[in-house]
C-alpha positions as CSV (number, residue, x, y, z in Angstrom):
1,M,0.0,0.0,0.0
2,K,1.3,3.4,-0.9
3,S,2.1,5.7,2.0
4,F,0.1,8.9,2.5
5,R,3.2,10.9,1.6
6,S,3.6,9.1,-1.8
7,V,-0.1,9.5,-2.6
8,L,0.1,13.2,-1.7
9,T,3.3,13.6,-3.8
10,G,1.6,12.0,-6.8
11,L,-1.5,14.2,-6.3
12,L,0.7,17.3,-6.2
13,V,2.6,16.2,-9.4
14,F,-0.8,15.7,-11.1
15,I,-2.0,19.1,-10.1
16,S,1.3,20.6,-11.2
17,M,1.0,18.9,-14.6
18,S,-2.6,20.1,-15.0
19,I,-1.6,23.6,-14.3
20,S,1.4,23.4,-16.7
21,Y,-0.4,21.6,-19.5
22,G,-4.0,22.6,-18.9
23,Q,-7.0,20.8,-20.4
24,A,-5.9,18.5,-23.2
25,P,-7.6,18.6,-26.6
26,G,-10.8,16.6,-26.6
27,L,-12.4,14.3,-29.3
28,T,-15.9,13.1,-28.6
29,V,-18.7,11.6,-30.6
30,N,-22.3,13.0,-30.5
31,S,-24.9,10.5,-31.5
32,T,-27.9,12.0,-29.8
33,T,-28.2,15.5,-31.3
34,N,-30.2,15.3,-34.6
35,L,-28.7,17.9,-36.9
36,H,-30.0,16.4,-40.1
37,D,-31.8,13.2,-41.1
38,N,-28.8,12.2,-43.2
39,I,-26.3,12.4,-40.4
40,N,-25.6,9.3,-38.3
41,C,-23.4,11.0,-35.7
42,F,-20.7,13.7,-35.6
43,W,-17.4,14.0,-33.9
44,E,-16.4,17.1,-32.0
45,Y,-12.8,18.2,-31.4
46,L,-12.1,21.0,-29.0
47,P,-8.6,22.5,-28.6
48,R,-6.5,22.6,-25.5
49,D,-7.8,24.8,-22.8
50,Y,-11.0,25.5,-24.6
51,N,-13.1,25.3,-21.4
52,T,-10.7,27.6,-19.4
53,D,-9.7,30.1,-22.1
54,A,-13.0,32.0,-22.4
55,P,-13.8,34.3,-24.1
56,K,-11.3,33.3,-26.8
57,K,-12.8,32.3,-30.2
58,Y,-11.4,29.6,-32.5
59,P,-11.3,28.8,-36.2
60,L,-13.8,26.1,-37.2
61,M,-13.0,23.2,-39.5
62,I,-15.7,20.9,-40.9
63,F,-14.5,17.8,-42.6
64,L,-16.6,15.6,-44.9
65,H,-15.5,12.0,-45.3
66,G,-15.6,9.7,-48.4
67,V,-18.3,7.1,-49.2
68,G,-16.4,4.3,-47.6
69,E,-16.8,5.9,-44.2
70,S,-20.5,6.3,-44.4
71,G,-22.6,4.5,-41.7
72,T,-26.1,4.0,-40.4
73,S,-25.7,1.8,-37.3
74,D,-25.8,3.2,-33.8
75,D,-22.6,1.6,-32.5
76,Q,-19.0,2.8,-31.7
77,T,-17.4,0.8,-34.5
78,T,-19.6,2.4,-37.1
79,Y,-19.1,5.9,-35.6
80,E,-15.3,5.5,-35.8
81,R,-15.4,5.0,-39.6
82,A,-15.7,8.8,-39.8
83,L,-12.2,9.0,-38.3
84,F,-10.5,6.6,-40.7
85,W,-8.9,9.4,-42.8
86,G,-8.1,13.1,-42.8
87,P,-7.8,15.3,-39.8
88,G,-10.0,12.9,-37.7
89,K,-7.4,10.2,-38.1
90,L,-4.7,12.5,-36.7
91,M,-6.9,13.6,-33.9
92,R,-7.8,10.0,-33.0
93,N,-4.2,8.9,-32.8
94,G,-3.0,12.1,-31.1
95,S,-0.8,13.4,-33.9
96,F,-2.9,16.4,-35.0
97,P,-0.9,19.5,-34.2
98,E,-2.4,21.4,-31.3
99,S,-1.7,24.8,-32.9
100,F,-0.6,26.4,-36.1
101,T,1.3,29.7,-36.5
102,V,0.3,31.7,-39.6
103,G,1.2,35.4,-40.2
104,G,2.7,35.6,-36.7
105,N,-0.6,34.5,-35.0
106,T,-1.2,31.2,-33.3
107,H,-4.5,29.3,-34.0
108,R,-6.1,26.2,-32.6
109,F,-9.0,24.5,-34.4
110,I,-12.5,23.5,-33.3
111,A,-13.4,20.7,-35.7
112,I,-16.7,18.9,-36.5
113,M,-16.7,15.7,-38.5
114,P,-20.2,14.4,-39.4
115,Q,-20.8,10.8,-40.4
116,I,-23.0,10.8,-43.5
117,K,-25.6,8.0,-43.9
118,E,-25.9,8.2,-47.7
119,G,-24.0,10.7,-49.9
120,L,-23.0,9.3,-53.2
121,V,-24.7,7.8,-56.3
122,L,-22.7,4.6,-56.7
123,T,-23.0,4.4,-60.5
124,P,-21.4,6.7,-63.0
125,P,-20.9,9.6,-62.8
126,Y,-20.5,9.0,-59.1
127,I,-21.9,12.4,-58.0
128,D,-22.2,13.4,-54.4
129,T,-25.7,13.9,-52.9
130,I,-24.7,15.7,-49.7
131,Q,-27.2,18.5,-49.5
132,P,-26.1,22.0,-48.6
133,A,-28.8,22.1,-45.9
134,L,-26.8,19.3,-44.1
135,V,-23.5,21.2,-44.1
136,D,-25.3,24.4,-43.1
137,A,-26.9,22.6,-40.2
138,V,-23.4,21.6,-39.0
139,I,-22.1,25.1,-39.3
140,E,-25.0,26.7,-37.5
141,Y,-24.8,24.0,-34.7
142,A,-21.1,24.8,-34.2
143,K,-21.8,28.6,-34.1
144,A,-24.6,28.1,-31.6
145,N,-22.7,25.8,-29.2
146,F,-19.0,26.8,-29.4
147,R,-17.0,29.9,-29.5
148,V,-16.4,30.0,-33.2
149,D,-14.5,32.8,-34.9
150,E,-17.1,33.3,-37.7
151,S,-14.4,34.9,-39.9
152,R,-12.5,31.6,-40.0
153,I,-14.9,28.8,-41.0
154,Y,-13.2,26.2,-43.3
155,L,-14.9,23.4,-45.2
156,C,-12.9,20.4,-46.6
157,G,-13.4,16.9,-47.6
158,L,-12.3,13.9,-49.7
159,S,-13.9,12.2,-52.7
160,M,-17.6,12.2,-51.8
161,G,-16.9,14.8,-49.1
162,G,-14.9,16.9,-51.6
163,G,-17.9,16.9,-53.9
164,G,-20.1,17.9,-51.0
165,T,-17.8,20.8,-50.2
166,L,-18.1,22.1,-53.7
167,H,-21.9,21.5,-53.7
168,Y,-22.3,23.6,-50.6
169,A,-20.0,26.4,-51.7
170,G,-21.7,26.6,-55.1
171,A,-25.3,26.4,-53.9
172,G,-25.6,30.1,-53.3
173,S,-23.7,33.2,-52.2
174,H,-25.2,33.0,-48.7
175,F,-23.4,29.7,-48.3
176,A,-20.1,30.6,-50.0
177,N,-19.8,33.8,-47.9
178,K,-19.9,31.8,-44.7
179,L,-16.6,30.2,-45.6
180,A,-13.1,31.5,-45.4
181,A,-11.6,28.8,-47.6
182,I,-12.3,25.2,-48.9
183,V,-10.1,22.2,-49.6
184,T,-11.2,19.5,-52.0
185,A,-9.3,16.2,-52.4
186,C,-10.3,14.2,-55.5
187,P,-13.8,15.7,-55.4
188,A,-16.6,13.4,-56.6
189,R,-18.6,16.2,-58.3
190,T,-18.4,18.1,-61.6
191,I,-19.8,21.4,-60.7
192,T,-22.1,23.3,-63.0
193,V,-21.2,26.6,-64.6
194,A,-23.7,28.3,-62.2
195,E,-22.1,26.7,-59.2
196,A,-18.7,27.7,-60.4
197,N,-19.9,31.3,-60.9
198,V,-21.2,31.4,-57.3
199,I,-17.8,30.3,-56.0
200,A,-15.8,32.7,-58.2
201,A,-18.1,35.6,-57.5
202,A,-17.5,35.1,-53.7
203,N,-13.7,35.1,-54.2
204,L,-13.6,31.9,-52.2
205,P,-10.1,30.5,-51.8
206,I,-9.8,26.9,-53.0
207,L,-7.1,24.3,-52.8
208,N,-7.8,21.2,-54.9
209,T,-5.7,18.0,-55.0
210,H,-5.9,15.0,-57.3
211,N,-3.8,12.1,-58.5
212,N,-3.5,11.8,-62.3
213,D,-4.0,8.0,-62.2
214,D,-7.2,8.1,-60.0
215,G,-9.3,5.3,-61.3
216,S,-12.3,5.9,-59.1
217,V,-12.9,9.7,-59.5
218,G,-11.0,10.7,-62.6
219,V,-8.8,13.7,-62.5
220,S,-10.9,15.2,-65.3
221,Y,-13.4,16.1,-62.5
222,S,-10.9,18.5,-61.0
223,H,-9.7,19.8,-64.4
224,T,-13.3,20.7,-65.3
225,N,-14.1,22.3,-61.9
226,M,-11.0,24.5,-61.9
227,A,-11.5,25.6,-65.5
228,R,-15.1,26.6,-64.9
229,I,-14.2,28.6,-61.8
230,K,-11.3,30.3,-63.6
231,A,-13.5,31.2,-66.6
232,Y,-15.6,33.6,-64.5
233,N,-15.2,37.3,-65.2
234,P,-14.0,39.2,-63.3
235,P,-11.4,36.5,-62.3
236,I,-11.7,34.9,-58.9
237,M,-9.1,36.3,-56.4
238,P,-7.1,34.6,-55.1
239,E,-6.6,32.3,-58.1
240,P,-7.6,28.7,-57.2
241,R,-4.7,26.4,-56.4
242,A,-4.7,22.9,-57.8
243,I,-2.0,20.3,-57.1
244,Y,-1.8,17.1,-59.3
245,W,0.5,14.2,-58.6
246,E,1.3,11.5,-61.2
247,S,0.6,8.5,-59.0
248,G,-1.3,7.4,-55.9
249,G,-4.6,6.2,-57.4
250,H,-7.7,7.4,-55.6
251,D,-5.9,8.0,-52.3
252,V,-4.8,11.6,-52.5
253,W,-6.2,12.4,-49.0
254,Q,-3.2,11.1,-47.0
255,R,-0.7,13.4,-48.8
256,T,-3.3,16.2,-48.5
257,Y,-4.5,16.0,-44.9
258,E,-2.3,13.5,-43.0
259,N,1.3,13.5,-44.4
260,I,1.9,17.1,-43.3
261,A,5.6,16.9,-42.5
262,P,7.9,17.9,-45.4
263,G,8.9,14.9,-47.4
264,S,6.5,12.5,-45.7
265,T,4.2,10.2,-47.7
266,T,2.7,6.8,-47.3
267,G,2.7,3.9,-49.8
268,G,6.1,4.9,-51.3
269,F,4.7,7.9,-53.2
270,V,6.6,11.2,-53.5
271,G,5.2,14.6,-52.7
272,N,2.6,16.2,-50.4
273,V,0.9,19.5,-50.0
274,T,3.6,20.8,-47.7
275,D,6.3,20.0,-50.2
276,T,4.4,21.9,-52.9
277,L,3.2,24.9,-51.0
278,G,5.8,25.2,-48.3
279,M,3.0,25.0,-45.7
280,N,0.6,22.3,-44.7
281,V,-3.0,22.3,-45.6
282,Y,-4.2,23.6,-42.3
283,E,-1.7,26.5,-42.5
284,W,-2.9,27.2,-46.0
285,M,-6.5,27.5,-44.8
286,L,-5.6,29.8,-41.9
287,Q,-4.2,32.3,-44.3
288,F,-7.7,33.4,-45.2
289,T,-10.6,35.0,-43.5
290,R,-14.2,35.2,-44.7
291,N,-16.6,37.5,-42.9
292,S,-20.3,37.1,-42.3
293,A,-22.8,39.3,-44.1
294,L,-23.8,42.7,-42.6
295,A,-26.9,42.8,-40.5
296,S,-30.3,42.7,-42.2
297,G,-31.4,45.9,-43.8
298,E,-27.9,46.8,-45.1
299,Q,-27.2,46.6,-48.8
300,G,-24.0,45.3,-50.4
301,L,-20.7,47.1,-50.7
302,R,-20.0,48.7,-54.0
303,L,-16.5,49.7,-55.1
304,G,-15.3,51.8,-58.0
305,L,-13.0,54.7,-58.9
306,R,-13.5,58.4,-58.3
307,Q,-10.7,60.6,-59.8
308,G,-8.4,57.7,-59.7
309,K,-9.1,56.8,-56.0
310,P,-11.0,53.8,-54.7
311,Q,-14.6,54.8,-53.7
312,L,-16.9,52.7,-51.6
313,S,-20.6,53.1,-51.2
314,W,-23.3,51.2,-49.4
315,E,-26.8,51.6,-47.9
316,A,-28.3,51.0,-44.5
317,E,-31.8,51.2,-43.2
318,E,-30.7,51.8,-39.6
319,K,-28.4,54.7,-38.5
320,K,-25.1,53.3,-37.4
321,T,-21.3,53.7,-37.6
322,F,-19.2,51.6,-39.9
323,T,-15.5,51.0,-40.1
324,V,-13.7,50.6,-43.4
325,E,-11.0,47.9,-43.5
326,R,-8.3,47.4,-46.1
327,S,-5.9,44.6,-47.0
328,I,-3.6,43.4,-49.8
329,D,-3.8,39.7,-49.0
330,R,-7.3,39.2,-47.5
331,S,-5.6,37.9,-44.4
332,T,-4.3,41.0,-42.6
333,W,-6.8,43.8,-42.3
334,K,-6.3,47.4,-41.1
335,T,-9.0,49.9,-40.2
336,V,-8.6,53.0,-42.5
337,A,-11.7,55.0,-41.7
338,T,-14.7,55.3,-39.5
339,V,-17.9,56.4,-41.2
340,N,-20.8,57.8,-39.2
341,A,-24.4,57.9,-40.3
342,P,-25.3,60.7,-42.7
343,A,-26.6,63.9,-41.0
344,N,-29.7,64.0,-43.2
345,N,-32.2,61.2,-43.7
346,S,-30.1,59.6,-46.5
347,K,-29.5,55.8,-46.3
348,L,-26.5,56.1,-48.5
349,Y,-23.0,55.9,-47.0
350,G,-19.7,56.5,-48.8
351,Y,-16.0,56.7,-48.4
352,T,-13.1,57.6,-50.7
353,D,-9.7,56.2,-50.0
354,T,-7.5,59.2,-50.8
355,D,-4.3,57.5,-49.8
356,P,-4.5,53.9,-51.1
357,L,-1.8,51.3,-50.7
358,P,0.9,51.1,-53.4
359,A,-0.1,47.5,-54.3
360,A,-1.9,46.9,-57.6
361,L,-4.7,44.9,-56.0
362,I,-6.4,46.2,-52.9
363,Y,-9.2,44.6,-50.9
364,Y,-11.9,46.4,-48.8
365,R,-14.6,45.3,-46.4
366,L,-17.0,47.0,-43.9
367,A,-17.5,46.2,-40.3
368,S,-20.4,47.1,-38.0
369,K,-21.5,46.0,-34.6
370,D,-24.9,44.6,-33.7
371,A,-26.9,45.3,-30.5
372,N,-24.8,42.6,-28.6
373,G,-21.5,44.2,-29.6
374,R,-20.6,41.5,-32.1
375,N,-18.9,42.5,-35.3
376,H,-20.5,41.8,-38.6
377,Y,-18.7,42.2,-41.9
378,S,-19.6,42.9,-45.5
379,E,-18.5,40.8,-48.5
380,V,-14.9,41.5,-49.6
381,K,-14.5,43.7,-52.7
382,S,-11.3,44.2,-54.6
383,I,-10.0,46.8,-57.1
384,N,-7.0,46.8,-59.4
385,L,-5.8,50.5,-59.5
386,Q,-3.5,49.8,-62.5
387,T,-6.2,48.4,-64.8
388,A,-9.5,49.6,-63.3
389,T,-10.0,52.4,-65.8
390,D,-8.7,50.5,-68.8
391,N,-10.5,47.9,-70.9
392,L,-7.3,45.9,-71.5
393,K,-7.5,42.9,-73.8
394,S,-4.7,40.8,-75.1
395,F,-4.7,40.2,-78.9
396,P,-5.3,38.4,-81.1
397,N,-7.8,36.2,-79.3
398,P,-7.9,33.5,-80.5
399,F,-4.1,33.5,-81.1
400,T,-1.8,31.4,-83.2
401,D,1.9,32.0,-83.0
402,E,2.1,35.1,-80.8
403,I,0.0,37.3,-78.5
404,T,0.4,40.9,-77.4
405,I,-0.4,42.0,-73.8
406,P,-1.2,45.8,-73.4
407,L,-0.1,47.2,-70.1
408,G,-2.3,50.3,-69.7
409,K,-1.3,52.4,-66.6
410,L,1.0,49.8,-65.2
411,S,3.5,51.3,-62.7
412,E,5.6,48.1,-62.1
413,R,9.2,48.0,-63.2
414,T,9.5,44.2,-63.4
415,I,6.6,41.9,-64.5
416,T,6.3,38.2,-65.2
417,V,3.8,37.1,-67.8
418,R,2.6,33.5,-67.7
419,I,0.4,31.4,-70.0
420,T,-1.2,28.4,-68.1
421,D,-3.4,25.7,-69.5
422,E,-6.7,24.4,-68.1
423,K,-4.9,22.2,-65.7
424,G,-3.0,25.1,-64.2
425,S,0.4,24.1,-65.7
426,I,2.6,26.9,-66.9
427,V,3.3,26.4,-70.6
428,R,5.0,29.7,-71.3
429,Q,6.7,32.3,-69.0
430,K,8.7,35.4,-69.5
431,T,10.0,38.3,-67.3
432,F,10.0,41.8,-68.7
433,Q,11.7,45.0,-67.5
434,V,9.2,47.8,-68.3
435,N,8.8,51.5,-67.7
436,S,6.0,54.1,-68.0
437,A,6.6,54.3,-71.7
438,T,6.1,50.6,-72.3
439,A,2.7,50.3,-73.9
440,Q,2.7,46.5,-74.3
441,V,4.7,43.3,-74.2
442,K,4.6,40.3,-76.5
443,L,5.0,36.5,-76.2
444,T,6.1,34.7,-79.3
445,E,6.8,31.2,-80.7
446,L,3.4,29.9,-79.4
447,N,2.7,27.7,-82.4
448,T,3.5,24.5,-80.6
449,L,0.7,25.0,-78.1
450,K,-2.3,22.8,-78.6
451,A,-5.7,24.3,-79.5
452,G,-7.8,25.0,-76.4
453,L,-8.4,27.3,-73.4
454,Y,-5.5,29.2,-71.8
455,Y,-5.0,31.9,-69.1
456,I,-2.7,34.9,-69.2
457,T,-1.5,36.1,-65.8
458,V,0.7,39.0,-65.0
459,Y,2.7,39.2,-61.7
460,N,4.8,42.0,-60.2
461,A,8.2,41.6,-58.7
462,S,6.7,40.5,-55.4
463,N,4.8,37.7,-57.2
464,I,1.5,39.4,-56.6
465,L,-1.1,38.8,-59.3
466,I,-2.0,42.1,-61.0
467,R,-3.9,40.9,-64.0
468,R,-5.6,37.8,-65.4
469,E,-7.7,37.0,-68.5
470,T,-8.9,34.0,-70.6
471,I,-7.6,33.4,-74.1
472,L,-8.2,30.8,-76.8
473,K,-6.1,29.1,-79.4
């Protein structure tokens, strides 16, 4: 029998460890709350010290599994299928990183991983049937029950779940504008042009991964999805990122969500997201914020030019104060103005940025507080000061052997022009030294390119995209 002193010593050590390490991350299953008729159960992951770190708010990640992890039985073995792959697998075995540092800030995730009962048509074309209402129910449950940072809600999935992710994001702007970013691994859905337009119009950041030899959900699904999103005018910003590996079959999810250390893969394959992007998939998501819509009665933000300066305008039924925020990367925001209600009975608000940032592309959003002191944000709008007043079009379009790119009021001194194909592969690239007298640049010897759809992109010396358009050969 242990002595009282040894028991007391052990207790003090336990208390000391609890104080030092705090409440550990928690992963629990909820099989009693009925969020949607097509959800069998859902797993909840809370970060370290969630219960003691009030009122801190946390990013929310929702992960949708593949068809093989579906289930309808009410037992632990069935529930655990939802943790077979992806972040749930890492959380289950204790290897999911407790925090991620992005842009000098440290973040810890809340995660919800629902188990879908039925979500895929198991005959060609193998399209997902996860309804947007299901995903929305999960998001709203998390917002109502946990301290969610509503500017950082991320949706991701694999195969069936990747298709469900695209389905939700493309179902309407009120869905897309709830999300900060999405990740789709071998998505089992070819989105319609209408769905692609919703995603692009919302400027929703997308990371898509696929293996070229996928025999279950062909890589053509991803090629089509990316091409349709990129074809939207004005172009989606930031440009969707697609990563394709030569081999690996249908299993692209391990190198996307699980093999997050540089150089680590399973099955003897080479390459993962971290190797390609220089950051893991969770750090990639955390670069981006997406803000909830303004309170009811407030009309959308409009952005244009007035005497060469960015001008914002919007309407509000209720008299209130707004702040104008500005960014060059949609991640770091700075308040640049406070706009009070008009003195008369006008509902129209406005602000002109007389000292805009020197970057070519600038993002703006509005913030206002509700009666409870919570911030609400407008959609994000962007403007390119170098091309906003010019109707610049490369020519000829369609092209054959060469193409001319007019520069308009470009103020950059070094630019890089790229031509990429529908898969996102760079087929031509050239760097130019230009000045204010340079009216245009030209790419030649293009006769070896195959007929099809291509994209011209222009980057400045800091590798910031300043122009993009679609061309044909």
